[in-house]
N, C-alpha and C positions, 0 to 999 in steps of 0.2 A: 774360627772357631777357637776358644782360649784354653781348654784343654790340649795339652801337646799328646796326649796319645790317640786322640779323636780324630779321624780323617774322613772328607765326607767326598761325596763322588758329585761334580757337577756339570752335566751335560748342558751344552746351548745357554749358559747363564742360569739354570735352575739346578737346585740341589736335590739328589734322587735319593742318595742313603748317606749315612754317617755310620762309622762302625769307630767303637772305643777298643783299640788293639789290647789294652791292659785286659779288660774286661767284657767279653762278649755279651754278657749279660744286661750290660748297661746300654741299654734301649734309647738312645736318645729324640725320636721321632712319635709321636704318640700315638698313630697310625699303629706301629710295629709295637708297640705294647698293647693295642687291642688286639693284634693277631696272637702275641702271648696271653692276654686273658681271657680271649674268646677259645682257645683252643685245650687253656689248661687243665680243665675237669678230664677231658679226653684223653692227654697226655699224662696225667695223672694215673688212669688208669690201666694206660698201657706200659708204662714202666721205662725203662730204659730202652726199650727199642720200640718206636714206632715209624712208619715206615712214611717218608712226606716226600711230594710231588712241589715242587716252587715251579711257577710261570712267570718265567723274569728272574734273572740271578741279579743284577745289577751291583752294591756291593758288597752280595752275599751275607750281609745282615742280621738276618733272619735264620737261614739254614746254619751259620757261626754260633747264633742262638739255640737252638735245637740240640748242636751239636755238642755244645756246652751245659745242658739239662740233663741232656739221653744220652752219653755216651755209646752209645749200639745203636744208634738210629743208623736206618739205612735212606739216603736223602736221594732226590733225583732232582737236576737243576734245567731247564730247559731255556736256553739263553739266544737270543735272536741274531746278536752282534759279538761276534769273536772279539773284536777289539776292546768291548765292557769287560769280555773274561780276562783279557789281556793287561787290562789296567787295576780290573781288581787284584790280581797276582801282583803286580807291578809296583804299584802305590797304595795297596788297602790292605795289604799284608793277606790273602788269603792265601794257604796254602792246598793244595791237590791235596785229596789222597780218596784212595779205595771206599769208602764211605758214602764219599757223593761224586755221582754220577752225573756228569755236565757233560750236556748233548747242544753242541752248538745246532742253530734252526729254527726256522719259524717255528712254534709250541703247537699250531694249529694243525700244522703235519706231523712235528715231532712226537705228539701225544697219540696217535691213530697205533702208534707202536709198542706201547706200552700196556700193560697186562690188566686184564679186567679184571676188578677186587684185586689191585696192587698195592693202595696206598690207604694211611687211614686219615690223611690230611693233605688237602692240595690247597696250596698258598695261590692265589694271584696277585704279582707285584709288579705287571709289565707297561710299558708306558711307553709313547713314541710324542716328549713335549710334554703337555701336561693331560693328556687324555688316553684311555687305556684303548690300544689299538681295534677299532670296531670289531675286526672278525674275531676275536678272542671274548665278547660278551654275546656270541648268539646263540640261539636256541640250540643251535646245533653242538656249537663249542661246551655248553654248557650240558647236550649228554654225554659229550665224550669227557669230560669230568664226570660224570656222576658213573659212567661206566667203569673208570680206573679207580673210585672210591669202594671201600668195603663197606657192607651195611654197617650204619653206625656213626661211618665217616663226617669230617667234615669238611667244607669249602668256606675258605676267607677271603675275601678280595679287598684290596684298596682302590678306592675311586676318587677320582677327583672332580670335581661338580661345582657349579657355581649358577646361583639363583636364576631362573624358577626350579631348577634343580631338577630338568628334564630325565638326564641321561640315566643318573642314578634311579629315581623312579622308574627308568622304563628295565632297567637291571633286574630292579629287586621284586617286579612284577614277568621276568622273562625267569629269574630265579623259581618264584613260586609257581610256576609250570612245573618244575623238572623235581622241585626238591617240596618234601612235605612242610617243612618249618625254616622260617626265615627270620633272620632279625638284622637291623642296620643301627650303626654305634658313631656317634660322630659327635662335635660339639655341638651342644644345643639351641645356637646361634646360625650354626651349617643347617642344620634340621629345621630351624624356625625357617631358614630361606632369607636370614639378615646379611649374611655373607659366604663367600667360598669357602674352598678346604675338603679335608679329606674326609671321606665317611667309609668304613668298614662295612661290609654287605658280607654275613654270616649265613649259612643252609647247611641242611641237613636232610638225612630222610627220618631223624628222630628228635627230640624234643630239645632243644639247648637250654644249656646251666646256664641261663642270664641271670639267675640270685648270685651266682659265683664270679660274674663278668662284672655285675655290680659291686660287690663288696670289693675287688680287687682295684678298682679305681678309686672308687673310698677312700680305699687304704693307700693310695697314694694321692689323697687331698686332690684329685681331680672329678670328684662326682658338683661339684657343683657349676659344674662349667660342658658335663659330658652327659650326651642320653644314652639309652639303650632302648630300643623300638622293637619287644619281641612278641607282644599280643596280637596276634592275626586281627583284629579289628584295627588295633595301631598302627600294622604295617599296612594294613591296606587305606586307611585312611592316608597317610605317607604318600603311598603310589598314586592314588587319588583314582577318577575314573578310565 
């Protein structure tokens, strides 16, 4: 990385996170920018103090972004690997404090101890290699996410997939059985099945402000390469039979 203020988390030869130590709002990875874009309207309505649950800590990039944008936010991070948490502190500049509650353990088990209607936003960014652990993508896990979300809350999840995109299509279908509104955001070439990459799944029980997402993407000059699928017919066509 050319910028000396940017540090990256590399696991098994794969880059999993990037953190700008001088500016936590500088989001290096496109999928993390999509997290910010997808939740922007909801966060604006909540002001300084949204309650956010992160499934996966990694480099703590998005928790630090939320903290910078919303100083009074209360956040909970479910991180499986204690070594990752140690590396985030020792190498990536993360400093533990009271407003971010880090719970080390399997998120599928940890989430059961969290209160119903306790969070405005749930962020899924947990990986084993290039795949989301399967047990975090089941109907049972999404039911738990729905349980801890407040009415009007949002679930955003990072998924890596490759043509023919069977995994993300299946996860979008599962989300559609739990939430009434689902969107998929990714590079157009990935959605078209030309190559693999990160796709962000967005789900909520209330309509999603995808126009604001389009505006934010366009403002970053990413509109030509990024697509938002949100119309129910569009999403269904993406999911397929």
